[in-house]
C-alpha distance (Angstrom), angle and dihedral (degrees) to the residues before:
residue distance angle dihedral
X1 . . .
X2 3.72 . .
X3 3.79 89.6 .
X4 3.78 92.0 48.7
X5 3.77 90.7 53.2
X6 3.73 87.7 50.1
X7 3.77 91.1 56.3
X8 3.84 93.0 44.0
X9 3.79 89.9 49.4
X10 3.77 89.7 48.4
X11 3.79 91.9 52.2
X12 3.84 90.3 47.9
X13 3.73 90.4 49.7
X14 3.78 90.7 49.1
X15 3.90 90.9 47.7
X16 3.71 91.3 47.4
X17 3.79 91.9 48.1
X18 3.83 89.5 50.1
X19 3.76 92.5 47.3
X20 3.73 89.7 49.7
X21 3.78 93.5 47.9
X22 3.83 89.3 50.6
X23 3.82 91.0 55.6
X24 3.79 97.3 45.7
X25 3.84 97.3 52.9
X26 3.95 96.2 61.8
X27 3.80 91.7 46.2
X28 3.83 91.9 53.8
X29 3.73 89.7 49.3
X30 3.83 89.2 49.9
X31 3.78 91.7 52.6
X32 3.76 92.3 48.9
X33 3.83 92.3 48.3
X34 3.75 90.9 46.2
X35 3.73 90.2 53.2
X36 3.80 92.0 48.8
X37 3.87 90.0 47.4
X38 3.75 93.4 51.8
X39 3.84 90.2 47.8
X40 3.79 90.0 50.1
X41 3.81 90.7 49.6
X42 3.82 91.2 52.3
X43 3.80 91.3 46.4
X44 3.79 90.3 49.0
X45 3.85 89.9 48.9
X46 3.84 89.3 50.2
X47 3.79 91.6 49.7
X48 3.85 90.8 48.6
X49 3.80 88.7 51.8
X50 3.82 90.3 49.1
X51 3.72 90.6 48.0
X52 3.83 91.6 51.6
X53 3.77 89.0 50.0
X54 3.78 91.6 49.5
X55 3.78 91.1 48.3
X56 3.84 89.6 51.6
X57 3.72 89.9 48.7
X58 3.78 91.8 48.7
X59 3.87 89.4 52.0
X60 3.86 90.0 50.0
X61 3.80 90.1 50.5
X62 3.78 90.8 48.5
X63 3.84 89.6 51.9
X64 3.82 90.2 47.1
X65 3.78 91.7 47.9
X66 3.80 90.0 49.2
X67 3.80 91.2 49.9
X68 3.79 90.3 49.0
X69 3.82 91.6 50.8
X70 3.86 87.4 51.4
X71 3.86 90.8 49.5
X72 3.82 90.9 46.6
X73 3.80 89.6 50.9
X74 3.84 90.5 46.2
X75 3.77 93.5 48.8
X76 3.76 91.0 45.1
X77 3.85 89.5 54.5
X78 3.81 90.3 46.0
X79 3.87 90.8 47.0
X80 3.76 89.1 53.2
X81 3.81 91.0 47.0
X82 3.83 89.8 48.1
X83 3.83 91.0 49.8
X84 3.79 89.3 50.6
X85 3.78 92.1 49.1
X86 3.85 92.6 47.6
X87 3.78 89.4 50.2
X88 3.82 91.1 50.0
X89 3.76 91.1 45.7
X90 3.76 91.9 52.4
X91 3.82 91.8 49.8
X92 3.73 90.4 49.3
X93 3.78 91.7 47.4
X94 3.83 89.6 51.5
X95 3.82 87.9 53.3
X96 3.87 92.4 48.0
X97 3.80 92.2 48.8
X98 3.82 90.9 50.5
X99 3.88 90.5 52.1
X100 3.77 91.4 46.2
X101 3.76 92.9 50.4
X102 3.82 89.5 51.8
X103 3.82 89.7 51.9
X104 3.81 91.3 47.9
X105 3.82 92.4 50.1
X106 3.75 92.9 52.3
X107 3.83 98.5 43.1
X108 3.73 121.6 57.1
X109 3.90 109.6 -149.9
X110 3.80 92.8 38.7
X111 3.86 118.5 104.2
X112 3.73 131.6 -174.0
X113 3.81 114.4 -147.2
X114 3.81 120.8 174.7
X115 3.75 92.4 -23.7
X116 3.80 95.6 -47.3
X117 3.74 122.8 116.6
X118 3.83 110.8 -135.8
X119 3.84 117.7 -161.9
X120 3.77 114.1 -167.5
X121 3.78 114.1 -124.8
X122 3.77 95.1 -125.7
X123 3.82 89.3 58.4
X124 3.80 92.1 55.3
X125 3.81 108.8 29.4
X126 3.74 144.1 29.7
X127 3.76 115.4 -125.5
X128 3.79 110.9 -72.6
X129 3.82 93.1 5.7
X130 3.79 135.7 113.1
X131 3.85 95.5 -165.6
X132 3.76 112.2 109.5
X133 3.87 113.4 -120.6
X134 3.79 124.6 -128.8
X135 3.79 90.5 -104.4
X136 3.78 89.9 51.5
X137 3.77 92.6 48.6
X138 3.86 88.3 54.3
X139 3.79 91.5 54.2
X140 3.78 94.7 46.0
X141 3.85 91.2 47.6
X142 3.81 86.9 56.3
X143 3.82 88.4 49.5
X144 3.77 91.7 48.3
X145 3.70 93.1 49.5
X146 3.81 92.1 55.7
X147 3.83 96.3 46.1
X148 3.80 108.6 27.3
X149 3.86 93.0 90.8
X150 3.78 96.4 42.4
X151 3.89 131.3 81.2
X152 3.80 104.4 -125.3
X153 3.79 119.9 130.3
X154 3.76 110.2 -121.2
X155 3.83 123.6 -147.2
X156 3.78 119.2 -165.8
X157 3.81 119.7 -162.3
X158 3.75 126.9 -168.3
X159 3.87 122.0 -151.7
X160 3.81 135.1 178.0
X161 3.80 132.4 -173.5
X162 3.82 122.0 -109.5
X163 3.82 95.7 -88.9
X164 3.76 103.6 109.2
X165 3.78 124.5 -134.0
X166 3.79 104.7 -95.9
X167 3.81 115.5 151.5
X168 3.81 112.2 98.8
X169 3.77 93.0 -123.3
X170 3.86 94.0 52.0
X171 3.77 91.1 43.0
X172 3.81 88.3 53.3
X173 3.81 91.0 50.2
X174 3.91 101.5 40.5
X175 3.77 109.5 12.0
X176 3.76 93.4 -145.0
X177 3.82 143.1 -17.9
X178 3.80 90.7 -67.0
X179 3.74 92.2 58.9
X180 3.81 91.8 44.9
X181 3.88 91.9 50.8
X182 3.85 92.7 46.2
X183 3.84 95.6 45.9
X184 3.83 91.7 49.2
X185 3.84 90.5 50.6
X186 3.83 88.3 48.0
X187 3.78 90.7 51.2
X188 3.74 90.7 54.3
X189 3.78 92.3 48.2
X190 3.85 89.8 51.1
X191 3.87 93.0 52.2
X192 3.78 91.6 48.0
X193 3.78 89.7 49.8
X194 3.83 90.6 51.2
X195 3.85 85.4 51.9
X196 3.81 90.1 60.2
X197 3.83 103.3 -93.1
X198 3.80 108.7 139.1
X199 3.82 112.0 -113.6
X200 3.79 89.7 -140.0
X201 3.80 89.1 66.9
X202 3.88 94.7 55.3
X203 3.75 138.9 69.9
X204 3.74 132.9 169.4
X205 3.82 139.2 -142.5
X206 3.76 135.2 -169.7
X207 3.85 126.3 -146.4
X208 3.83 100.6 173.3
X209 3.91 108.7 -158.7
X210 3.81 94.6 -31.4
X211 3.90 102.7 95.3
X212 3.86 104.1 47.9
X213 3.81 118.6 173.6
X214 3.76 90.7 -148.4
X215 3.83 135.2 14.9
X216 3.78 112.6 -80.6
X217 3.83 91.7 -121.6
X218 3.88 99.4 117.6
X219 3.76 140.7 31.2
X220 3.77 89.8 -112.6
X221 3.83 92.6 53.9
X222 3.79 92.4 45.4
X223 3.75 87.2 53.9
X224 3.79 93.3 54.2
X225 3.87 89.0 46.8
X226 3.84 90.7 55.4
X227 3.78 97.4 78.2
X228 3.79 151.4 120.2
X229 3.77 118.5 -126.8
X230 3.75 123.1 -158.8
X231 3.83 120.9 -164.3
X232 3.85 128.2 -171.2
X233 3.82 121.8 -152.0
X234 3.81 117.3 -160.3
X235 3.82 112.4 -109.4
X236 3.75 92.9 -124.8
X237 3.79 93.5 56.5
X238 3.84 99.2 54.5
X239 3.73 137.6 48.4
X240 3.82 113.4 -110.8
X241 3.73 117.9 -108.2
X242 3.79 110.8 -118.6
X243 3.73 121.9 -158.5
X244 3.74 114.7 -113.6
X245 3.79 113.2 -97.8
X246 3.79 113.9 -117.6
X247 3.81 111.7 -117.6
X248 3.79 116.1 -132.4
X249 3.72 112.9 -104.0
X250 3.85 114.8 -109.0
X251 3.76 111.4 -113.8
X252 3.72 112.0 -95.9
X253 3.86 116.4 -119.4
X254 3.73 113.4 -109.8
X255 3.73 115.3 -109.7
X256 3.78 113.1 -112.0
X257 3.77 113.2 -99.7
X258 3.75 116.0 -111.3
X259 3.78 130.3 -176.9
X260 3.79 115.0 -99.8
X261 3.82 110.2 -99.4
X262 3.78 115.9 -109.6
X263 3.85 106.7 -101.6
X264 3.80 111.5 -110.2
X265 3.68 119.7 -118.8
X266 3.84 114.5 -92.9
X267 3.69 114.0 -95.3
X268 3.81 117.6 -111.1
X269 3.81 111.6 -97.5
X270 3.76 112.5 -107.0
X271 3.81 114.8 -107.6
X272 3.84 111.2 -94.1
X273 3.79 112.6 -114.5
X274 3.63 116.9 -112.2
X275 3.84 115.9 -98.3
X276 3.87 114.7 -94.7
X277 3.65 130.0 -160.3
């Protein structure tokens, strides 16, 4: 009996073990599958985040591409405008050069170099003077007649040689070579203005002795260095110079009212001197 019970207990134990083993296997699989599921969910969430970032980047790239397209269109328009302005400037420059050549052909002592009208000092001024000579006024009248009805900006440069102003009368008038160069350029400007060229189209500069055409080693070279140069810039290549607008004057404060002072009593007339013979 005791042995039978032992066998029955063994069978029960085996059955219990088998039953227990049958329950444990599905639970382990569940745990494993649950872990894989959670990992897949995390990976999917990461992929979704990466996809959202990629979509955001794509939108940014689209915006940048759109901005680039707009810039390309803008620069294309500006390039066309620049090409048109260059074409106009070249046409205007050709017309300027034609007029300058005509002036040069009619006026000995006038030279055109690289689009600059160079008028020799001896044709314009007496030594130590800033008053334009009759011959100089004739040349400048020719220049004014060619350019008064056009729109170029005109630059007038005054130059001297390296001999410094020294005579007392010229020092008193000009101070130094800077003053002489500036006043000669101004004199040319005034003559052109009298000839009909608008003053708003002109400006002047002075270089004294510091931009010689040739070394100051001979009287002939010095004479070429004493000069006035006139340059013409096409209207399409520069911004027009506008006169400054006058600002309205601020109203003046009224003076405080005061009572009129009481007039003083008239002074006694001085005694008349006695008649003399």
